[in-house]
Every structure is written in structure tokens, then in C-alpha cells.
Residue, then its C-alpha position, 0 to 999 in steps of 0.5 A: m499500499d505504501r509503495y501506491s501511496d508514493l506513487a500517489i504522491g510522485f505523479a501528482v507533484t509531476l503533474a502539478a509541475s507540468q502543469l506550472y512548468d511548460a518544459v518537456w524534463v518536467w515528465p521525465t525528471g518526475f517519473a525518474a524521481t518517484t521510481s527511485f521509490l518503488m527502486a528503494s523499497y524492492v531492492t531493500k527487500e531483494s537484498q535482505i533475502r539473498f543475504q540473509r540480514p538486514y542491510p546496514n543502516s549507514l546515512m545513505n539508508k537512512l536517507k531511502c527512508r520513508d518518512l524522510r522521503i515526505l517530509v521533504v516533498a513538503v517541506g518542498a510544497v511548503l516553500g512553493h517548489p514541490l518538484v525540487g525536494l521530489l527531484a531532490i529526495g529522488l537523487f539521494t533515493h537513487l544512490a542509496v539504490f546503487q550503493i545497496l547494488a554496489a555493496g551486493w555486487h561487491t558482496t557475490l564477488e568476494p566468494s569468487v574471487a576467494r575459490a580462483t585463489e584457491t585453485p592451482 
């Protein structure tokens, strides 16, 4: 349910911004920022399933927190720039997703490197 509400918020902010700005970049950037919300949830869940442990509670992990995402968009709306808030938190959330993917990729490489060095 949270994912649907995140999509609705991202769509509403993007729709409002498209009415304010007559620019072609509004929809693609709004879409990219909104997909970061879905990716954060999905990649975190898959990382926990694959590696049988919760993802470390690092700064980047805290930046993708749903409450923070909603707060940043709300503050942007109060300041009169909800799209800026959406894009800012979307950027941080995408960075967190890439960090999770890179950490998972690095973790999966470690055993194969160890096996390669052990084989004569």
C-alpha cells in the first residue's frame, strides 16, 4: 500500500509541476524521481532475502526512509517548490539504491575471488 501512495504523491507533484512549467523535462524527471521510491523498497527487500540479514543502517540507508521522503516533498511544497523536493529526495534515494546494488555486487564477488585464488 505504501508503494501506491508513494506513486500517487510522485504523480501528483509531477502533474502539478507540468501545469506550472511548460517544459519537456518535467515528466521524465518526475518519473525518474518517483521510480526511486519503488526501487528503494524493492532493492532493500531483495538484499535482505538474498543475504539473510538486514541492510546496514548507514547514512544512505537512512536517506531512503519513507518518512524522510514524504517530509522533503512536503517541505518543498510548503516552500512553493514541490518538484525540487521530489527531485532532491529522488536523487538521494537513487544513490542509496545504487549503494545497495554495489554492496550486493561486491558481496557476491568475494567468494568467487577467494575460490579463484585457492584453485591451483
